[in-house]
C-alpha positions in Angstrom: 162.5 10.9 31.2 158.8 10.1 31.5 158.0 7.5 28.7 154.2 7.4 28.9 153.2 9.9 26.3 152.7 7.4 23.6 150.8 4.8 25.6 147.4 3.6 24.5 146.2 3.2 28.1 144.2 6.2 29.5 145.6 5.3 32.9 149.2 5.5 31.7 148.4 8.7 30.0 147.1 10.3 33.2 150.8 9.9 34.5 152.5 11.1 31.3 153.3 14.5 32.9 154.4 13.3 36.3 157.9 14.2 37.5 158.4 10.4 38.0 160.5 9.0 35.2 157.9 6.3 34.3 158.5 3.5 32.0 155.7 1.3 30.6 156.0 -2.4 31.4 158.8 -3.6 29.1 162.0 -5.6 29.1 163.9 -2.3 28.5 162.8 -1.1 31.9 164.1 -4.1 33.7 167.4 -3.9 31.7 167.7 -0.4 32.8 167.3 -1.3 36.5 169.9 -4.1 36.0 172.3 -1.6 34.3 171.9 0.9 37.2 171.8 -1.9 39.9 168.6 -0.4 41.5 165.3 -1.9 42.4 162.1 -1.6 40.4 159.0 0.2 41.6 155.9 -1.4 40.0 152.8 0.8 40.4 149.6 -0.9 39.2 146.2 0.7 38.9 143.6 1.7 36.5 141.9 4.9 35.1 138.7 4.7 37.1 140.4 4.0 40.5 139.6 6.7 43.2 142.6 5.9 45.5 145.0 5.5 42.6 144.1 9.2 41.7 144.7 10.1 45.4 148.2 8.6 45.5 149.0 10.2 42.1 148.0 13.6 43.3 149.7 13.2 46.7 153.0 11.5 45.4 153.6 11.0 41.9 152.8 14.6 41.0 155.1 15.8 43.8 158.6 16.9 42.7 160.2 15.7 46.0 158.8 12.2 45.6 159.7 12.2 41.8 163.3 12.9 42.7 163.5 10.2 45.3 162.0 7.6 42.9 164.2 8.7 40.0 167.4 8.7 42.0 167.0 5.2 43.5 164.5 3.2 41.3 163.4 2.4 37.8 159.6 3.2 38.0 157.2 1.2 36.0 153.5 2.1 35.5 151.1 -0.8 34.8 147.4 -0.5 33.7 145.9 -3.7 35.5 143.0 -3.8 32.8 145.6 -3.8 29.9 148.0 -6.3 31.7 145.9 -8.6 33.9 148.7 -11.1 33.8 151.1 -8.7 35.5 148.5 -7.6 37.8 147.5 -11.2 38.9 151.2 -12.2 39.7 151.9 -9.2 41.7 148.5 -9.1 43.4 149.1 -12.6 44.6 152.4 -11.5 46.0 150.8 -8.5 47.7 148.1 -10.8 49.2 150.7 -13.2 50.4 152.8 -10.5 52.2 150.1 -8.4 53.6 146.9 -10.5 53.7 145.0 -8.3 51.5 145.2 -6.5 48.2 143.7 -3.7 46.1 144.6 -0.8 44.0 146.6 1.2 43.7 149.3 -1.7 44.2 152.8 -0.8 45.0 155.4 -3.4 44.5 159.3 -3.2 44.9 161.1 -5.9 42.9 164.6 -6.9 42.0 165.8 -6.1 38.3 164.6 -9.6 37.3 161.0 -8.8 38.5 161.1 -10.8 41.8 158.9 -8.9 44.3 160.3 -8.3 47.8 158.1 -5.8 49.3 154.4 -5.1 48.4 151.6 -2.9 49.5 148.7 -0.8 48.2 148.0 2.9 48.9 150.5 4.9 50.9 150.1 8.5 52.1 152.8 10.7 50.9 154.8 10.8 54.2 154.6 7.1 54.6 155.6 6.7 50.9 158.7 8.8 51.2 159.8 6.9 54.2 159.1 3.6 52.4 161.1 4.8 49.4 164.1 5.8 51.6 164.0 2.5 53.6 163.8 0.3 50.6 166.7 2.1 48.9 168.8 1.7 52.1 167.9 -2.0 52.4 168.9 -2.5 48.7 172.2 -0.9 49.3 173.1 -2.3 52.7 171.0 -5.5 53.2 171.0 -7.0 49.7 171.1 -10.7 50.7 168.1 -10.3 53.1 166.1 -8.5 50.3 167.0 -11.4 47.8 166.0 -14.0 50.3 162.7 -12.3 50.9 162.1 -12.1 47.3 162.8 -15.9 46.8 160.3 -16.6 49.5 157.6 -14.5 48.0 158.2 -16.2 44.5 157.8 -19.6 46.2 154.7 -18.5 47.8 153.0 -17.1 44.7 154.1 -20.1 42.7 152.2 -22.3 45.0 149.3 -20.0 45.1 149.0 -20.1 41.2 149.8 -23.8 40.8 147.9 -26.2 38.6 147.6 -30.0 39.2 145.5 -30.1 42.4 142.7 -32.5 43.1 139.9 -32.9 40.5 136.4 -34.2 40.7 133.2 -34.1 38.4 131.0 -31.1 39.0 128.0 -33.0 40.2 124.5 -32.1 41.1 125.2 -32.7 44.8 128.1 -30.2 44.6 126.0 -27.5 42.9 123.2 -28.0 45.5 125.9 -27.7 48.2 127.0 -24.5 46.6 123.5 -23.1 46.5 123.0 -24.1 50.2 126.3 -22.3 51.1 125.0 -19.2 49.4 121.8 -19.4 51.2 123.6 -19.5 54.6 125.8 -16.5 53.7 122.9 -14.5 52.4 122.0 -11.2 53.9 118.3 -11.7 54.4 117.7 -8.0 55.4 119.6 -6.2 52.6 120.2 -8.8 50.0 123.5 -9.9 48.6 126.2 -11.6 50.6 128.5 -10.3 53.4 128.8 -6.8 54.8 130.5 -3.6 53.8 131.8 -3.0 51.3 129.1 -4.9 49.3 129.7 -5.9 45.7 126.9 -6.8 43.3 127.1 -10.7 43.2 126.1 -11.0 39.5 127.6 -14.4 38.9 126.3 -16.0 42.0 122.8 -14.6 41.1 123.0 -16.1 37.6 123.9 -19.5 39.2 121.0 -19.3 41.6 118.6 -18.6 38.7 119.9 -21.6 36.8 119.9 -23.7 40.1 116.2 -22.8 40.6 115.3 -23.6 37.0 116.8 -27.1 37.5 115.6 -27.9 41.0 112.5 -25.7 41.5 114.2 -24.3 44.7 112.1 -21.3 45.9 115.0 -20.3 48.1 117.3 -19.8 45.2 114.8 -17.7 43.3 113.9 -15.8 46.5 117.6 -14.8 47.1 118.0 -13.7 43.5 114.8 -11.7 43.4 115.2 -10.0 46.7 118.8 -9.0 45.9 117.7 -7.7 42.4 115.2 -5.5 44.0 117.5 -4.4 46.7 120.3 -3.4 44.3 117.8 -1.8 41.9 116.4 0.5 44.6 119.7 1.4 46.1 122.1 4.2 45.4 124.4 1.6 43.7 122.0 1.7 40.8 121.8 5.1 38.9 118.2 5.9 39.2 118.3 8.4 36.4 120.5 7.1 33.6 120.6 3.4 34.4 123.7 1.3 35.1 125.4 0.3 38.4 128.4 1.6 40.3 131.2 -0.7 41.2 130.0 -1.4 44.9 128.3 -0.1 47.8 130.5 1.4 50.8 127.8 0.2 53.1 125.9 -3.1 53.6 122.6 -1.8 52.4 123.4 -0.5 48.8 122.9 3.1 49.7 126.2 4.9 49.0 128.2 3.6 46.0 131.8 3.9 45.1 130.8 5.8 42.1 133.0 4.3 39.3 130.9 2.3 36.7 132.7 -0.6 35.2 131.8 -2.3 31.9 132.1 -5.8 33.3 129.7 -5.2 36.1 127.1 -3.6 34.0 127.5 -6.4 31.4 127.0 -9.2 34.0 124.1 -7.5 35.7 122.3 -6.9 32.4 122.6 -10.6 31.8 121.3 -11.4 35.3 118.3 -9.0 35.1 117.4 -10.2 31.6 117.4 -13.7 32.7 115.3 -12.8 35.8 112.9 -11.1 33.5 112.9 -14.2 31.1 112.0 -16.6 33.9 109.5 -14.5 35.8 108.2 -11.7 33.6 109.0 -9.3 36.5 108.4 -5.7 35.7 111.3 -4.4 37.8 113.7 -6.8 36.1 112.5 -5.7 32.8 113.0 -1.9 33.5 116.5 -2.4 35.0 117.6 -4.7 32.1 116.4 -2.1 29.6 117.9 0.8 31.4 121.2 -1.0 32.1 121.3 -1.9 28.3 120.6 1.7 27.5 123.5 2.8 29.7 125.9 0.6 28.0 124.9 2.0 24.6 124.6 5.7 25.7 127.5 6.0 28.0 130.1 3.3 27.1 129.5 2.6 23.4 132.2 4.1 21.0 130.8 4.4 17.5 132.5 2.2 15.2 134.3 0.5 17.9 133.4 -1.4 21.1 132.4 -0.5 24.6 134.7 1.7 26.8 136.0 0.2 30.0 134.5 2.6 32.8 133.3 5.9 33.9 135.5 7.4 36.5 134.6 7.5 40.3 135.6 11.2 40.6 134.4 14.3 38.8 137.0 17.1 38.8 138.8 15.4 41.6 135.4 15.0 43.8 133.9 11.6 44.3 130.1 11.7 43.6 130.0 15.3 42.4 127.8 14.4 39.4 125.5 12.2 41.1 124.6 13.6 44.7 121.6 15.8 45.5 120.3 18.1 48.3 116.5 18.9 48.7 117.1 22.4 47.5 118.8 21.2 44.3 115.8 19.0 43.6 113.4 22.0 44.1 115.7 24.2 41.8 115.4 21.5 39.0 111.8 20.5 39.5 110.0 23.3 41.2 108.6 23.2 44.8 105.8 20.6 44.5 107.8 18.0 42.3 111.0 18.7 44.2 109.3 17.8 47.5 107.7 14.7 45.9 111.0 13.6 44.3 112.9 14.1 47.7 110.4 11.8 49.3 110.6 9.2 46.6 114.4 9.2 46.3 115.1 9.6 50.1 117.0 12.8 49.7 117.0 14.4 53.2 118.3 17.6 54.9 120.8 15.5 56.7 121.8 13.6 53.7 123.1 10.0 53.0 126.4 10.9 51.4 128.8 13.8 52.2 128.3 17.5 53.1 124.5 17.0 53.4 124.0 15.5 50.0 122.2 12.2 49.2 122.5 9.6 46.6 119.2 8.9 44.9 117.6 5.6 45.8 114.1 4.4 45.5 112.0 4.4 48.6 108.9 2.7 47.1 108.0 0.4 44.3 107.1 2.2 41.0 106.9 -0.7 38.6 103.6 -1.7 39.8 102.3 1.7 41.0 99.2 3.4 39.5 99.7 4.6 35.9 99.7 8.3 37.1 102.4 7.7 39.6 104.6 6.0 37.0 103.9 8.8 34.5 104.9 11.5 37.2 108.0 9.4 38.1 109.1 9.1 34.4 108.6 12.9 33.9 110.6 13.7 37.1 113.5 11.4 36.1 113.7 12.9 32.7 113.9 16.5 34.1 116.4 15.5 36.8 118.6 13.8 34.2 118.6 16.9 32.1 119.7 18.9 35.1 122.4 16.5 36.0 123.7 16.5 32.4 124.5 20.1 32.9 126.9 19.3 35.7 130.5 18.3 35.2 130.7 14.7 34.1 133.1 12.1 35.1 135.9 11.1 32.8 135.6 7.9 30.6 138.3 5.2 30.1 138.0 4.8 26.5 140.0 1.7 26.0 138.3 -1.4 24.6 139.1 -4.5 26.6 138.4 -7.7 24.7 137.0 -9.9 27.6 134.7 -7.2 28.9 133.4 -6.5 25.5 132.8 -10.1 25.1 130.6 -10.1 28.3 128.7 -7.1 27.0 128.0 -8.7 23.6 126.7 -12.0 25.2 124.5 -9.9 27.7 123.0 -7.8 25.0 122.3 -10.7 22.6 120.5 -12.4 25.5 118.6 -9.2 26.4 117.5 -8.7 22.8 116.1 -12.3 22.7 114.1 -11.7 25.8 112.9 -8.3 24.8 111.6 -9.8 21.5 109.9 -12.4 23.6 108.0 -10.1 25.8 107.5 -7.2 23.0 104.0 -5.8 23.1 102.5 -2.7 21.6 100.1 -2.4 24.6 103.0 -1.6 27.0 103.0 2.1 28.1 106.7 2.3 27.3 106.8 0.0 24.2 108.3 2.9 22.1 111.0 3.3 24.6 111.8 -0.3 24.7 111.8 -0.6 20.9 114.2 2.4 20.7 116.6 0.9 23.3 116.7 -2.4 21.5 117.5 -0.7 18.2 120.3 1.2 19.7 121.8 -1.5 21.8 121.6 -4.0 18.8 123.8 -1.6 16.8 126.2 -1.1 19.7 126.5 -4.9 20.1 127.2 -5.5 16.3 129.7 -2.6 16.4 131.6 -4.3 19.3 131.6 -7.7 17.7 132.7 -6.4 14.4 135.5 -4.3 16.1 136.8 -7.4 18.1 136.8 -9.5 14.9 138.6 -6.8 12.7 140.9 -5.1 15.2 141.5 -7.4 18.1 142.2 -10.7 16.3 145.8 -10.4 14.8 147.3 -13.3 12.9 144.7 -15.6 14.6 145.5 -14.4 18.2 143.7 -12.0 20.4 145.0 -8.8 21.6 143.9 -7.6 25.0 143.0 -3.9 24.5 142.6 -1.2 21.8 141.8 2.5 21.7 140.7 4.8 18.8 140.6 1.7 16.7 144.3 0.9 17.2 145.0 -2.3 18.9 147.6 -2.4 21.7 150.6 -4.8 22.0 149.6 -6.8 25.1 148.5 -10.2 24.2 145.0 -11.6 25.1 144.9 -13.7 28.2 142.6 -16.7 28.7 139.6 -14.6 29.9 139.8 -12.8 26.7 139.6 -15.9 24.6 136.8 -17.3 26.7 134.5 -14.3 27.0 135.1 -13.4 23.3 134.5 -16.9 22.0 131.3 -17.1 24.1 130.2 -13.7 22.6 130.7 -14.9 19.1 128.7 -18.1 19.9 126.0 -15.6 21.1 126.2 -13.7 18.0 125.8 -16.9 15.9 122.7 -17.7 17.7 121.2 -14.3 17.5 122.1 -13.6 13.7 122.2 -17.2 12.3 125.6 -16.1 10.5 128.1 -18.9 10.3 131.2 -16.6 10.4 130.7 -16.0 14.1 130.8 -19.6 14.9 133.9 -20.1 12.8 135.6 -17.3 14.6 134.6 -18.8 18.0 136.1 -22.1 17.0 139.4 -20.5 15.9 139.8 -18.7 19.3 139.0 -21.9 21.2 141.5 -23.9 19.2 144.2 -21.4 20.2 143.2 -21.7 23.8 143.3 -25.5 23.8 146.7 -25.4 22.0 148.4 -22.6 24.0 146.7 -22.3 27.4 145.9 -25.9 28.4 147.5 -27.3 31.5 148.4 -31.0 32.1 145.7 -31.6 34.6 142.9 -30.6 32.2 142.8 -27.0 33.4 144.2 -23.9 31.9 146.8 -21.2 32.5 145.9 -17.6 32.3 148.7 -16.9 29.8 149.8 -18.7 26.7 152.8 -20.9 26.6 154.5 -18.5 24.3 153.6 -15.3 26.3 156.1 -13.2 28.1 157.5 -15.2 31.1 156.7 -13.5 34.4 158.1 -14.6 37.8 155.1 -17.1 37.8 152.7 -18.3 35.3 149.1 -17.3 36.6 146.4 -19.8 36.7 143.7 -18.5 38.9 140.5 -20.7 39.1 138.4 -18.4 41.0 135.7 -16.0 39.8 136.1 -12.5 41.3 134.9 -9.3 39.7 134.8 -11.1 36.4 134.7 -14.8 35.5 138.1 -16.5 35.8 139.8 -17.4 32.6 139.0 -21.0 33.3 135.3 -20.4 33.8 135.1 -18.2 30.7 136.8 -20.7 28.4 134.7 -23.5 29.8 131.5 -21.5 29.1 132.6 -20.9 25.5 133.6 -24.6 25.1 130.2 -25.8 26.2 128.3 -23.4 24.0 130.5 -24.2 21.0 130.2 -27.9 21.5 126.4 -27.7 21.7 126.3 -25.5 18.5 128.6 -27.8 16.5 128.1 -31.2 17.9 131.9 -31.6 18.2 132.3 -33.6 21.4 136.0 -32.9 21.9 135.2 -29.3 23.0 132.7 -30.8 25.6 135.2 -33.2 26.9 137.7 -30.2 27.3 135.1 -28.3 29.2 134.3 -31.1 31.5 138.0 -31.7 32.3 138.6 -28.1 33.1 135.5 -27.8 35.2 136.7 -30.8 37.2 139.8 -28.8 38.3 137.3 -26.2 39.8 134.8 -28.5 41.3 136.7 -29.1 44.6 136.6 -25.3 45.2 132.9 -25.0 44.3 131.6 -26.9 47.3 133.9 -24.9 49.7 133.9 -21.5 48.3 130.6 -20.9 46.3 130.9 -17.0 46.4 134.1 -17.2 44.4 133.0 -19.8 41.9 129.8 -18.3 40.7 130.4 -18.5 37.0 132.0 -22.0 37.2 128.8 -23.2 39.0 126.7 -21.4 36.3 128.4 -23.3 33.6 128.1 -26.3 35.7 124.4 -26.0 35.6 124.5 -25.8 31.9 126.5 -29.0 31.6 124.2 -30.9 34.0 121.2 -29.8 32.1 122.7 -31.1 28.8 122.9 -28.4 27.6 119.8 -28.5 25.4 120.3 -27.8 21.6 117.3 -26.2 20.1 117.0 -25.6 16.4 113.9 -24.1 14.8 113.6 -24.5 11.0 111.5 -21.6 10.0 111.4 -18.6 7.5 110.7 -16.2 10.5 113.7 -16.5 12.9 112.3 -13.6 15.1 108.5 -13.8 15.2 107.8 -17.4 14.9 105.9 -18.7 17.9 108.3 -21.7 18.1 111.2 -19.4 18.5 109.5 -17.5 21.3 108.6 -20.8 23.1 112.2 -22.0 22.7 113.6 -18.8 24.3 111.0 -18.7 27.0 111.4 -22.2 28.2 115.0 -22.9 27.3 116.7 -24.8 30.1 120.0 -23.7 31.7 122.6 -22.9 29.2 120.6 -24.0 26.2 121.6 -22.9 22.8 118.8 -21.8 20.4 119.4 -21.4 16.6 116.4 -20.4 14.2 116.4 -19.9 10.5 116.0 -21.6 7.1 117.1 -25.2 6.9 120.7 -26.0 5.7 122.1 -22.5 6.0 125.8 -22.5 5.3 127.8 -22.4 8.6 124.9 -23.4 10.9 125.4 -26.9 12.0 122.2 -27.0 14.1 120.1 -26.4 11.0 121.8 -28.9 8.8 119.4 -31.6 7.4 116.5 -30.3 9.6 113.7 -29.5 7.1 110.3 -28.1 7.6 107.8 -30.9 8.4 104.8 -30.8 5.9 105.9 -27.2 5.1 105.4 -26.0 8.7 108.0 -24.5 10.9 109.7 -27.2 13.0 111.5 -27.4 16.3 114.4 -30.0 16.8 115.5 -30.6 20.4 118.6 -32.4 21.4 120.2 -33.0 24.7 123.8 -34.2 25.0 123.9 -35.1 21.3 120.7 -37.2 21.7 117.7 -35.9 19.7 114.0 -36.1 20.2 111.3 -36.2 17.4 110.7 -33.1 15.5 107.7 -31.0 16.6 105.5 -28.4 14.8 103.5 -27.2 17.8 104.4 -24.9 20.7 102.8 -27.3 23.3 104.9 -30.2 22.0 108.0 -28.1 22.1 107.3 -27.0 25.6 106.8 -30.5 26.7 110.2 -31.6 25.3 111.9 -28.8 27.2 110.5 -30.1 30.5 
């Protein structure tokens, strides 16, 4: 009997009609394997995963394969996005056994969950042979299987261990990390490494903060060049905004078409920060369009942000997005069709499959003549209308706490930069104003949803769908990303309740997730016990739980003046510091937070009756050092510590600047404030 019909996970629901007798991850499934004395097949994936769909169609929808699985195994289907703790443990096992990992992940385990054989995607014929071989080994070579499992558990226990060397994250280490990124930088195409190439959002955020602290032109050059290369590439949706998961090539041309919430949230934050620091028109456009994508395509009204758009449309990857020259002419007419083919590099040969091309910008449009920009905007609008008439990719509608936290923080920062640069003279001022209104509402929806639905009895739950929260407990990244988001909401709105909510989550994290060495485990001390307790310190597709919680602790300490949270952040960051100098590409968020700590971070309070339009507020946002917190509003507002006992001076709006809990004199002029911010 397939038991997935009542799941909240869209990925599990995709498998609810398989002939495989799937169980969700549960103690009952392992008890059934023990009762039958059979091994467990654990299949891990996610809804937007292309090769997960391929393996599902080839194997899990096949009656013969279903019969083999049902006869000799208890089969468990896991959504990696809903159970990142389970995914982390078995991914470590897969990497230990095979030297690589990915999804779908295929794990064979004993009835107590001990993995003894791991892999990823298997074509049907290979998978059938593997099922038969594992079943035979379980029956005839049980001792060897158990020995193999014990060795794997020992390996993953070591890989996830805490208690390694610690060191302060110094300026020298952060400079070393920037130097390492510079050496690994692809000077031709932007980014780091070869194909497949992933958007290095956290590394780019770090480089912007490193540039701000040191004035390094190299750090800024790497960030700006990579930003432009990605923005012009096929990885960036040239019509609707937003970014795909990665490029299959080294030059950002052909994407793997799934669009993930976490990538777009982190990229929005990066482009908004680049816009803030440089005023760059390209960064402005990409930040605006990425924010619009989040609101238009992923926001669920009255809830939060959905997790992803699928890589496939009707089983075909890229069906929605690819074009031929003839299709452009059909949508735009002969003259504009040829013009668009030239601008977007759509050729008869094609850059993708079957003579189709993925749109990419051949030339700069942001600084082009007004007539060119007008024609480009008109063409984009007409092409988008034509594309909207095509079949569309499916959407994974579950709301993941951590990823919504990333989106809330990014939108809050984007809104502050948009307010800073708002001008009625801009040719697309109305568009920008419309986007800010829509994304502000989406951000508030998401924050309210997390507060009302995901926090249950003071603890976070990982995921929800259709306003119903799931059972899986929040992991460390959820606590960190959501607490940081609530700190961002507090700064944007001046409402004390968001800071109170952030503090409650951080207190739970310190009580339940802390490790003896000052670091953190990824799961709570009262969470379900797996074969190992994960504690991964590295940043990968998203910030590690440890980096995320440190970021939230730093922001909260600056907003409240409570030093114990800063001390906890410094201790946790010290457990990552030895890795930062050696593996900069995998510690981007840790280094980003390290720059904030090194900076102070600054605490900027502006006592004013106009928290949005006051020139002091604009100056604080424009010149804020790395990681600075900025709060503006009337003095002595309840629940806003930075405004306590900070009156207007001579009845004039007044800025108060502190750094590391040491304050400078109050100032009432923009020039004086800018001088204090260095």
